[in-house]
C-alpha positions as CSV (number, residue, x, y, z in Angstrom):
1,X,0.0,0.0,0.0
2,X,1.3,3.4,-1.0
3,X,2.0,5.6,2.1
4,X,0.1,8.8,2.8
5,X,1.9,12.0,3.4
6,X,2.1,13.6,6.9
7,X,-0.6,15.9,8.0
8,X,0.1,19.6,7.9
9,X,-2.9,20.8,9.9
10,X,-1.6,22.0,13.3
11,X,-2.9,19.9,16.2
12,X,-2.7,20.2,20.0
13,X,0.5,18.3,20.6
14,X,2.2,19.1,17.3
15,X,2.4,22.7,18.4
16,X,5.8,23.9,19.5
17,X,6.6,26.6,22.0
18,X,7.3,28.9,19.1
19,X,3.8,28.1,17.7
20,X,2.3,28.9,21.1
21,X,4.2,32.2,21.2
22,X,2.8,33.2,17.8
23,X,-0.7,32.1,18.8
24,X,-0.4,34.1,22.1
25,X,1.2,37.2,20.6
26,X,0.1,40.2,22.5
27,X,-0.5,38.2,25.7
28,X,2.0,38.3,28.6
29,X,4.9,36.0,27.9
30,X,4.1,33.7,30.8
31,X,1.0,32.6,29.1
32,X,3.1,30.4,26.8
33,X,4.5,28.5,29.8
34,X,1.0,28.2,31.3
35,X,-0.4,26.6,28.1
36,X,2.6,24.4,27.5
37,X,2.7,23.2,31.1
38,X,-1.0,22.7,31.1
39,X,-0.8,20.4,28.1
40,X,2.3,18.4,29.2
41,X,2.8,18.6,33.0
42,X,-0.8,18.8,34.1
43,X,-2.1,17.1,30.9
44,X,-5.4,19.0,30.7
45,X,-7.3,20.4,27.7
46,X,-7.1,24.2,27.0
47,X,-10.7,24.5,28.2
48,X,-9.7,23.2,31.6
49,X,-6.8,25.7,32.1
50,X,-8.6,27.9,34.6
51,X,-5.6,30.0,35.1
52,X,-6.3,31.5,31.7
53,X,-9.0,34.0,31.0
54,X,-12.1,32.3,29.6
55,X,-11.8,34.0,26.2
56,X,-8.2,32.9,25.9
57,X,-9.1,29.4,26.8
58,X,-11.6,29.3,24.0
59,X,-9.2,30.8,21.5
60,X,-6.5,28.2,22.3
61,X,-9.0,25.4,22.3
62,X,-10.2,26.3,18.9
63,X,-6.7,27.0,17.5
64,X,-5.2,23.7,18.7
65,X,-7.7,20.9,18.0
66,X,-6.9,17.4,19.2
67,X,-5.3,15.0,16.6
68,X,-7.1,11.9,17.9
69,X,-10.8,11.2,17.7
70,X,-12.1,8.2,19.6
71,X,-13.7,5.8,17.2
72,X,-14.0,3.0,19.7
73,X,-13.0,2.2,23.3
74,X,-12.8,-1.4,24.6
75,X,-12.0,-2.7,28.1
76,X,-11.1,-6.1,29.5
77,X,-9.4,-7.7,32.5
78,X,-12.0,-6.2,34.8
79,X,-11.3,-2.7,33.4
80,X,-7.5,-3.0,33.9
81,X,-6.9,-3.0,30.2
82,X,-8.2,-0.3,27.9
83,X,-7.8,-0.1,24.1
84,X,-8.6,2.9,22.1
85,X,-9.1,3.0,18.4
86,X,-8.3,6.5,17.2
87,X,-9.3,8.1,13.9
88,X,-6.8,10.7,12.7
89,X,-7.5,13.8,10.7
90,X,-7.1,12.1,7.3
91,X,-9.1,9.1,8.3
92,X,-6.2,6.8,9.2
93,X,-6.7,4.6,12.2
94,X,-4.4,3.7,15.0
95,X,-4.7,1.9,18.4
96,X,-3.3,2.5,21.9
97,X,-3.5,0.2,24.9
98,X,-3.3,1.2,28.5
99,X,-2.6,-1.6,31.0
100,X,-2.8,-1.4,34.8
101,X,-0.7,-3.8,36.9
102,X,-0.3,-4.0,40.7
103,X,2.9,-2.0,40.7
104,X,2.7,0.1,37.5
105,X,0.5,1.5,34.7
106,X,1.9,1.1,31.1
107,X,0.7,2.5,27.8
108,X,1.6,0.8,24.5
109,X,1.8,3.5,21.9
110,X,1.6,3.3,18.1
111,X,4.2,5.1,15.9
112,X,2.8,4.5,12.5
113,X,-0.6,3.8,10.9
114,X,-0.1,0.3,9.8
115,X,3.4,-1.3,9.4
116,X,5.6,-2.1,6.4
117,X,7.8,-4.7,8.1
118,X,5.6,-7.6,6.8
119,X,5.9,-10.0,9.7
120,X,3.2,-12.5,8.8
121,X,2.3,-13.5,12.4
122,X,1.5,-9.9,13.4
123,X,-1.9,-8.4,12.6
124,X,-0.5,-4.9,12.0
125,X,2.0,-6.3,9.5
126,X,-0.8,-8.2,7.8
127,X,-2.7,-4.9,7.3
128,X,0.1,-3.1,5.5
129,X,1.4,0.5,5.9
130,X,-0.5,3.7,5.6
131,X,1.7,6.5,6.9
132,X,4.0,7.9,9.6
133,X,2.5,9.4,12.7
134,X,3.5,12.9,13.7
135,X,5.2,13.9,16.9
136,X,1.9,15.3,18.2
137,X,-0.1,12.1,17.3
138,X,2.4,10.0,19.2
139,X,2.5,12.3,22.3
140,X,-1.3,12.7,22.4
141,X,-1.7,9.0,22.9
142,X,0.4,9.3,26.0
143,X,-1.6,12.3,27.2
144,X,-4.9,10.3,26.9
145,X,-3.3,7.5,28.9
146,X,-2.1,9.9,31.6
147,X,-5.6,11.3,31.9
148,X,-7.3,7.9,31.9
149,X,-4.9,6.4,34.5
150,X,-5.7,9.0,37.1
151,X,-5.6,8.9,40.1
152,X,-2.8,6.4,39.3
153,X,0.4,7.7,37.8
154,X,1.3,6.5,34.3
155,X,4.7,5.1,34.9
156,X,5.8,3.3,31.7
157,X,5.6,4.1,27.9
158,X,6.4,1.4,25.4
159,X,6.5,2.1,21.7
160,X,5.3,-1.4,20.8
161,X,2.0,-0.6,19.2
162,X,1.2,-0.3,15.5
163,X,4.3,0.4,13.4
164,X,8.1,0.2,13.5
165,X,9.4,3.1,15.6
166,X,12.8,3.1,14.0
167,X,11.2,3.6,10.6
168,X,9.7,6.8,11.9
169,X,12.7,7.9,13.9
170,X,12.6,11.6,13.1
171,X,9.2,11.9,14.8
172,X,9.6,9.2,17.4
173,X,12.6,10.6,19.1
174,X,11.2,14.2,19.4
175,X,8.1,12.6,20.9
176,X,10.3,10.7,23.4
177,X,12.1,13.9,24.4
178,X,8.7,15.6,24.9
179,X,7.6,12.7,27.2
180,X,10.8,13.0,29.2
181,X,11.5,16.7,29.2
182,X,8.0,18.1,29.4
183,X,5.8,15.3,30.7
184,X,8.3,14.2,33.3
185,X,8.5,10.5,32.4
186,X,11.9,8.9,33.3
187,X,14.1,7.6,30.5
188,X,14.4,4.4,32.4
189,X,10.6,3.9,31.9
190,X,10.6,4.6,28.2
191,X,11.1,1.7,25.8
192,X,11.5,1.7,22.0
193,X,10.9,-1.6,20.3
194,X,12.3,-2.6,16.9
195,X,12.3,-5.6,14.7
196,X,15.9,-4.9,14.0
197,X,16.5,-1.7,12.1
198,X,20.2,-1.5,12.6
199,X,20.7,2.2,11.6
200,X,18.0,3.2,14.1
201,X,19.7,1.3,16.9
202,X,23.0,2.9,16.1
203,X,21.4,6.3,16.0
204,X,19.7,5.7,19.3
205,X,23.1,5.0,20.9
206,X,24.2,8.5,20.1
207,X,21.2,10.2,21.9
208,X,21.5,11.7,25.3
209,X,18.6,9.9,27.0
210,X,19.3,6.2,28.0
211,X,15.9,4.7,27.1
212,X,15.3,1.0,27.0
213,X,15.8,-1.0,23.8
214,X,13.6,-4.0,23.0
215,X,14.3,-6.1,19.9
216,X,11.6,-8.3,18.5
217,X,13.8,-11.3,17.7
218,X,11.5,-14.3,17.3
219,X,14.2,-16.4,15.7
220,X,18.0,-16.8,16.4
221,X,19.2,-18.2,13.0
222,X,19.1,-16.2,9.8
223,X,17.2,-18.9,7.8
224,X,14.2,-18.9,10.1
225,X,14.3,-15.2,10.8
226,X,14.5,-14.3,7.1
227,X,11.1,-16.0,6.8
228,X,9.5,-14.7,10.0
229,X,11.0,-11.2,10.1
230,X,11.7,-10.1,6.4
231,X,13.9,-7.1,7.5
232,X,16.4,-9.7,8.6
233,X,17.4,-10.1,5.0
234,X,18.7,-6.5,5.0
235,X,20.1,-6.6,8.6
236,X,21.1,-10.2,9.4
237,X,21.6,-11.4,13.0
238,X,25.3,-10.9,13.3
239,X,24.9,-7.3,12.2
240,X,21.9,-6.8,14.6
241,X,23.7,-8.3,17.5
242,X,26.8,-6.1,16.9
243,X,24.5,-3.0,17.0
244,X,22.9,-4.2,20.2
245,X,26.3,-4.7,21.8
246,X,27.3,-1.2,20.9
247,X,24.1,0.2,22.3
248,X,24.7,-1.6,25.6
249,X,28.3,-0.2,25.7
250,X,27.0,3.3,25.1
251,X,24.0,3.3,27.4
252,X,24.5,0.5,30.0
253,X,20.7,-0.2,29.8
254,X,19.3,-3.7,29.9
255,X,18.4,-5.1,26.5
256,X,15.3,-7.2,25.9
257,X,14.6,-9.7,23.3
258,X,10.9,-10.3,22.5
259,X,10.1,-13.8,21.4
260,X,6.6,-14.8,20.2
261,X,6.3,-18.5,20.7
262,X,4.7,-20.3,17.8
263,X,3.9,-24.0,18.0
264,X,6.5,-26.1,16.0
265,X,8.1,-23.0,14.5
266,X,10.4,-21.4,17.2
267,X,9.6,-23.3,20.4
268,X,11.9,-26.3,20.1
269,X,15.0,-27.2,22.1
270,X,17.2,-26.1,19.2
271,X,15.6,-22.7,19.2
272,X,16.2,-22.3,22.9
273,X,19.9,-23.2,22.5
274,X,20.3,-20.8,19.6
275,X,18.5,-18.0,21.5
276,X,20.7,-18.6,24.5
277,X,23.8,-18.2,22.4
278,X,22.6,-14.8,21.2
279,X,21.3,-13.6,24.6
280,X,24.0,-14.6,27.0
281,X,26.9,-12.5,25.7
282,X,24.7,-9.4,25.8
283,X,23.1,-10.2,29.2
284,X,19.8,-9.8,27.4
285,X,16.5,-10.4,29.1
286,X,14.1,-12.6,27.1
287,X,10.4,-11.8,27.1
288,X,8.5,-14.9,26.0
289,X,5.1,-14.1,24.4
290,X,2.7,-17.0,23.5
291,X,1.6,-16.0,20.0
292,X,-1.8,-14.4,20.1
293,X,-4.4,-15.4,17.5
294,X,-4.7,-13.2,14.4
295,X,-7.0,-13.6,11.4
296,X,-4.2,-13.9,8.8
297,X,-1.9,-16.4,10.5
298,X,-3.2,-20.0,11.0
299,X,-0.4,-21.5,13.1
300,X,-1.3,-21.5,16.8
301,X,0.8,-20.2,19.6
302,X,2.7,-22.6,21.8
303,X,0.5,-24.1,24.5
304,X,1.1,-23.2,28.2
305,X,3.1,-26.3,29.0
306,X,5.4,-25.7,26.0
307,X,5.9,-22.1,27.0
308,X,7.0,-23.2,30.5
309,X,9.3,-25.8,29.1
310,X,10.9,-23.2,26.7
311,X,11.3,-20.7,29.6
312,X,12.9,-23.4,31.8
313,X,15.3,-24.4,29.0
314,X,16.5,-20.9,28.6
315,X,17.0,-20.5,32.4
316,X,19.0,-23.7,32.5
317,X,21.2,-22.2,29.8
318,X,21.9,-19.1,31.9
319,X,19.4,-16.7,30.3
320,X,17.0,-14.5,32.3
321,X,13.6,-15.4,30.8
322,X,10.1,-14.5,31.8
323,X,6.7,-15.1,30.3
324,X,4.8,-12.0,29.5
325,X,1.3,-11.9,31.0
326,X,-1.1,-11.6,28.1
327,X,-3.5,-8.7,28.5
328,X,-6.5,-7.8,26.4
329,X,-6.5,-10.8,24.2
330,X,-10.3,-10.9,24.0
331,X,-10.4,-7.3,22.7
332,X,-7.5,-7.8,20.2
333,X,-5.3,-5.6,22.4
334,X,-2.5,-8.1,23.1
335,X,0.9,-8.2,21.5
336,X,0.7,-8.6,17.8
337,X,-3.1,-8.1,17.6
338,X,-3.4,-4.4,16.9
339,X,-5.0,-4.0,13.5
340,X,-7.4,-1.0,13.7
341,X,-10.3,-2.6,11.9
342,X,-13.4,-1.0,13.6
343,X,-14.3,2.4,12.2
344,X,-17.4,3.6,14.0
345,X,-18.1,4.6,17.5
346,X,-19.6,1.7,19.5
347,X,-18.9,-1.0,16.9
């Protein structure tokens, strides 16, 4: 699918401080800080910024419309998982998932409408690519999660939703900086996921903020990974592992490997041994994810007994491995299920 161009209509979180200064020309200079902090630190709409005169609130609200329109909201896990389907200004659809745990609240954010990576077992990859998200469209997803999580504090942001973040680096990184610098989220609680875009990993190593890196690995030999994750043909495993090692050397942050367990495909003893050989030298943590069902991939995920056996095999081989708790499977909000198929409110 041919990609759409980026939106040019200014939206609430795409506005820069310079944009606000122009909008508020003639007002006292401190009004810029009030609006900026209201959007990012307090995370409220312009109409709720009671420190502003009512007429100014209305002007800002009209000049800076939201980028995201709720097309559908779904909940599961007794309300502890919330999935939003957003309609963007040009009609593109993206999804965001908020998950509450005992000790944290995490939001899974999309960075693209669709995805061009072509991983057949992933619903987003099955749907194809539409366009890049803007900085504001990414940040606004986090703002909605902050607001919905109250009175709890949103503690973690993972760019593991729709799209490949490293393929939209020029918008993803400014969005990360906005989350850190202006919304007050710790770099240690910000995670960028990638299927293995090596130039993006190397670029990330040069940035000031030590965010977490998660690599969606899924196979530890090139033959199988070429089939499962097509970008591996461009950036094979040895090249990917070298980039990961350099990132670790530069940032000292823990590296995670994501591994979707698929019955009879990558859940064998040989797969565990190959994965351990890749993970041990890097001290990488392995997140095991039983494959979630998607309409376009018939092979089932590994059953629970096989998942435990694979985890135990990795641990016996000296690898720190855990099984990710699936959340939101029944509302297609779990890992690999985001597809953005519903288009009307309440459907």
